[in-house]
Residue frames as a rotation matrix with the C-alpha (Angstrom) as fourth column:
MET 1
0.927 0.225 0.301 8.67
0.284 0.105 -0.953 15.11
-0.246 0.969 0.033 -5.89
ARG 2
0.199 -0.938 0.285 11.92
0.960 0.244 0.135 15.28
-0.196 0.247 0.949 -7.79
LEU 3
0.437 -0.043 0.898 11.52
0.504 -0.816 -0.284 18.93
0.745 0.577 -0.335 -8.75
ALA 4
0.992 -0.106 0.073 12.63
-0.119 -0.530 0.839 19.97
-0.050 -0.841 -0.538 -5.25
SER 5
0.448 -0.879 0.164 16.02
0.570 0.422 0.705 18.39
-0.689 -0.222 0.690 -5.90
TYR 6
0.097 -0.389 0.916 16.52
0.954 -0.227 -0.198 20.74
0.285 0.893 0.349 -8.87
GLN 7
0.934 0.357 0.031 16.18
0.335 -0.901 0.277 23.98
0.127 -0.248 -0.960 -6.89
PRO 8
0.518 -0.799 -0.306 19.94
-0.079 -0.401 0.913 24.20
-0.851 -0.449 -0.271 -6.08
ASP 9
0.163 -0.428 0.889 20.85
0.904 0.427 0.040 23.26
-0.396 0.797 0.457 -9.69
PRO 10
-0.602 -0.501 -0.621 22.63
0.279 -0.861 0.425 26.26
-0.748 0.083 0.659 -11.32
ARG 11
-0.849 0.337 0.407 20.29
0.398 -0.098 0.912 26.08
0.347 0.936 -0.051 -14.34
VAL 12
0.235 0.966 -0.105 17.42
0.752 -0.112 0.650 26.85
0.616 -0.232 -0.753 -11.97
LYS 13
0.323 -0.141 -0.936 19.10
0.871 -0.341 0.353 28.71
-0.369 -0.929 0.013 -9.12
ASN 14
-0.550 -0.687 -0.474 20.88
0.423 -0.719 0.552 31.22
-0.720 0.103 0.686 -11.37
ASP 15
-0.688 0.399 0.606 17.97
0.585 -0.191 0.789 31.94
0.430 0.897 -0.102 -13.69
PRO 16
-0.959 0.280 -0.046 16.06
-0.193 -0.763 -0.617 35.07
-0.208 -0.583 0.786 -12.56
MET 17
-0.340 0.883 -0.322 12.94
-0.788 -0.081 0.610 34.05
0.513 0.462 0.724 -14.46
LEU 18
-0.053 0.279 -0.959 12.87
0.168 0.949 0.266 30.65
0.984 -0.147 -0.097 -12.74
GLN 19
-0.895 -0.239 -0.376 13.28
0.409 -0.105 -0.906 32.31
0.177 -0.965 0.191 -9.37
GLU 20
-0.690 0.723 0.044 9.93
-0.722 -0.683 -0.108 34.02
-0.048 -0.106 0.993 -10.01
ILE 21
0.399 0.834 0.382 7.98
-0.697 0.547 -0.464 31.01
-0.596 -0.081 0.799 -11.32
GLN 22
-0.806 -0.589 -0.052 8.69
-0.511 0.650 0.563 27.56
-0.298 0.480 -0.825 -12.73
PHE 23
0.347 0.887 -0.304 6.41
-0.930 0.285 -0.231 25.54
-0.119 0.363 0.924 -14.98
TRP 24
-0.722 -0.575 0.385 6.74
-0.568 0.810 0.145 21.78
-0.395 -0.114 -0.912 -14.53
LYS 25
0.406 0.852 -0.329 5.08
-0.913 0.392 -0.112 18.91
0.033 0.346 0.937 -16.30
LEU 26
-0.539 -0.433 0.722 5.21
-0.445 0.875 0.192 15.18
-0.715 -0.218 -0.664 -15.92
LYS 27
0.193 0.531 -0.825 4.44
-0.969 0.236 -0.074 13.11
0.155 0.814 0.560 -19.00
VAL 28
-0.350 -0.227 0.909 3.83
-0.502 0.865 0.023 9.38
-0.791 -0.448 -0.416 -18.64
GLU 29
0.386 0.432 -0.815 3.69
-0.908 0.335 -0.253 6.77
0.164 0.837 0.521 -21.38
ASN 30
0.598 -0.074 -0.798 3.85
-0.088 0.984 -0.158 3.00
0.796 0.165 0.582 -20.82
ASP 31
0.886 -0.162 -0.434 5.12
0.463 0.254 0.849 3.38
-0.028 -0.954 0.300 -17.21
PHE 32
-0.249 -0.958 0.144 7.96
0.964 -0.259 -0.060 5.65
0.094 0.124 0.988 -18.42
GLY 33
0.710 0.553 -0.436 7.99
0.629 -0.777 0.040 9.25
-0.316 -0.303 -0.899 -17.24
THR 34
-0.286 -0.750 0.596 9.56
0.802 -0.528 -0.279 12.49
0.524 0.398 0.753 -18.40
LEU 35
0.437 0.315 -0.842 9.78
0.766 -0.621 0.165 15.41
-0.471 -0.717 -0.513 -15.98
ILE 36
-0.136 -0.400 0.906 10.17
0.847 -0.521 -0.103 18.77
0.513 0.754 0.410 -17.72
CYS 37
0.063 0.090 -0.994 10.90
0.663 -0.748 -0.026 22.25
-0.746 -0.658 -0.106 -16.34
GLU 38
-0.020 0.010 1.000 10.03
0.911 -0.411 0.023 25.24
0.411 0.912 -0.001 -18.52
ARG 39
-0.903 -0.220 -0.369 10.48
0.332 -0.903 -0.272 29.00
-0.274 -0.368 0.889 -18.20
ASP 40
-0.228 0.843 -0.488 7.43
-0.744 -0.474 -0.471 29.44
-0.628 0.256 0.735 -20.40
SER 41
0.720 0.566 0.402 5.57
-0.178 0.710 -0.681 27.31
-0.671 0.419 0.612 -22.91
ASP 42
0.907 -0.337 0.251 8.09
0.405 0.541 -0.737 25.34
0.113 0.770 0.628 -24.97
ASP 43
0.380 -0.840 0.387 11.10
-0.594 -0.543 -0.594 27.07
0.709 -0.004 -0.705 -23.33
VAL 44
0.895 0.019 -0.445 12.57
0.218 0.852 0.475 23.93
0.388 -0.523 0.759 -21.74
VAL 45
0.455 -0.745 0.489 15.27
-0.875 -0.476 0.089 24.37
0.166 -0.468 -0.868 -19.11
LEU 46
-0.699 -0.684 0.210 15.78
-0.712 0.693 -0.112 20.75
-0.069 -0.228 -0.971 -18.16
THR 47
0.445 0.784 -0.432 14.30
-0.741 0.594 0.315 17.29
0.503 0.180 0.845 -18.51
GLN 48
-0.570 -0.554 0.607 14.68
-0.774 0.610 -0.170 14.12
-0.276 -0.567 -0.776 -16.52
GLU 49
-0.082 0.498 -0.863 13.73
-0.569 0.687 0.451 10.69
0.818 0.528 0.227 -17.72
ILE 50
-0.203 0.150 0.968 12.12
-0.910 0.336 -0.243 8.43
-0.362 -0.930 0.068 -15.13
PRO 51
-0.837 -0.277 -0.472 12.55
-0.493 0.756 0.431 4.76
0.238 0.593 -0.769 -16.08
TYR 52
-0.550 0.708 -0.444 9.48
0.602 0.704 0.378 3.60
0.580 -0.059 -0.813 -14.16
THR 53
-0.889 0.392 0.237 6.42
-0.449 -0.644 -0.620 5.27
-0.091 -0.657 0.748 -12.71
ASP 54
-0.654 0.757 -0.002 2.95
0.751 0.649 0.125 4.07
0.096 0.080 -0.992 -11.80
PHE 55
-0.765 0.387 -0.514 1.54
-0.156 -0.887 -0.435 7.59
-0.625 -0.253 0.739 -11.87
PRO 56
-0.255 0.760 0.598 -2.04
0.591 0.612 -0.526 7.17
-0.765 0.219 -0.605 -13.15
LEU 57
0.703 0.535 -0.468 -2.31
0.007 -0.664 -0.748 10.23
-0.711 0.522 -0.471 -15.45
SER 58
0.514 -0.511 0.688 -0.67
0.857 0.292 -0.424 10.60
0.016 0.808 0.588 -18.86
GLU 59
-0.396 -0.655 0.644 0.26
0.529 -0.736 -0.423 14.22
0.751 0.173 0.638 -18.08
ILE 60
0.630 0.521 -0.576 0.08
0.777 -0.415 0.474 16.65
0.008 -0.746 -0.666 -15.19
ARG 61
-0.017 -0.586 0.810 1.30
0.376 -0.755 -0.537 20.22
0.927 0.295 0.233 -14.82
PHE 62
0.423 0.050 -0.905 2.52
0.895 -0.178 0.409 22.10
-0.140 -0.983 -0.120 -11.77
TYR 63
0.484 -0.358 0.799 3.59
0.011 -0.910 -0.414 25.65
0.875 0.210 -0.436 -11.01
PHE 64
0.252 -0.485 -0.838 6.32
0.963 0.214 0.166 26.33
0.099 -0.848 0.521 -8.45
GLN 65
0.114 -0.139 0.984 6.45
0.174 -0.972 -0.157 29.85
0.978 0.190 -0.087 -7.03
GLN 66
-0.045 -0.241 0.969 8.00
-0.784 -0.592 -0.184 31.17
0.619 -0.769 -0.162 -3.81
GLY 67
-0.855 -0.446 0.264 8.54
-0.514 0.661 -0.546 27.65
0.069 -0.603 -0.795 -2.48
VAL 68
-0.177 0.882 0.437 4.93
-0.461 0.318 -0.828 26.59
-0.869 -0.348 0.351 -3.10
LEU 69
-0.994 -0.077 0.080 3.96
0.021 0.575 0.818 23.82
-0.109 0.815 -0.570 -5.53
MET 70
-0.271 0.947 -0.173 0.55
-0.455 -0.284 -0.844 24.41
-0.848 -0.150 0.508 -7.12
LEU 71
-0.281 0.364 0.888 -1.72
0.824 0.566 0.028 22.84
-0.493 0.740 -0.459 -9.67
PRO 72
-0.850 -0.055 0.524 -2.71
0.400 -0.714 0.574 25.25
0.343 0.698 0.629 -12.47
SER 73
0.110 0.984 0.141 -6.20
0.496 -0.178 0.850 25.57
0.861 -0.024 -0.508 -10.96
GLU 74
0.497 0.025 -0.867 -4.64
0.861 -0.139 0.489 26.84
-0.109 -0.990 -0.091 -7.71
TYR 75
-0.577 -0.816 0.039 -2.61
0.808 -0.564 0.170 29.60
-0.117 0.129 0.985 -9.32
């Protein structure tokens, strides 16, 4: 997943809060995706537009903590 490529990004790497936990969500509409990283609800750090995706859900959330990617139900 693309979120791994953002770990060395200074916006993520140099943010103490994001070193503890990151909240990620992928939103999909009409085969177009938006990947969003948040510190907390509605505190967006970065977004990436994905011109095409065939991901079957309209939205999914992930938590990333200590190198482990989890679904909210696994946290």
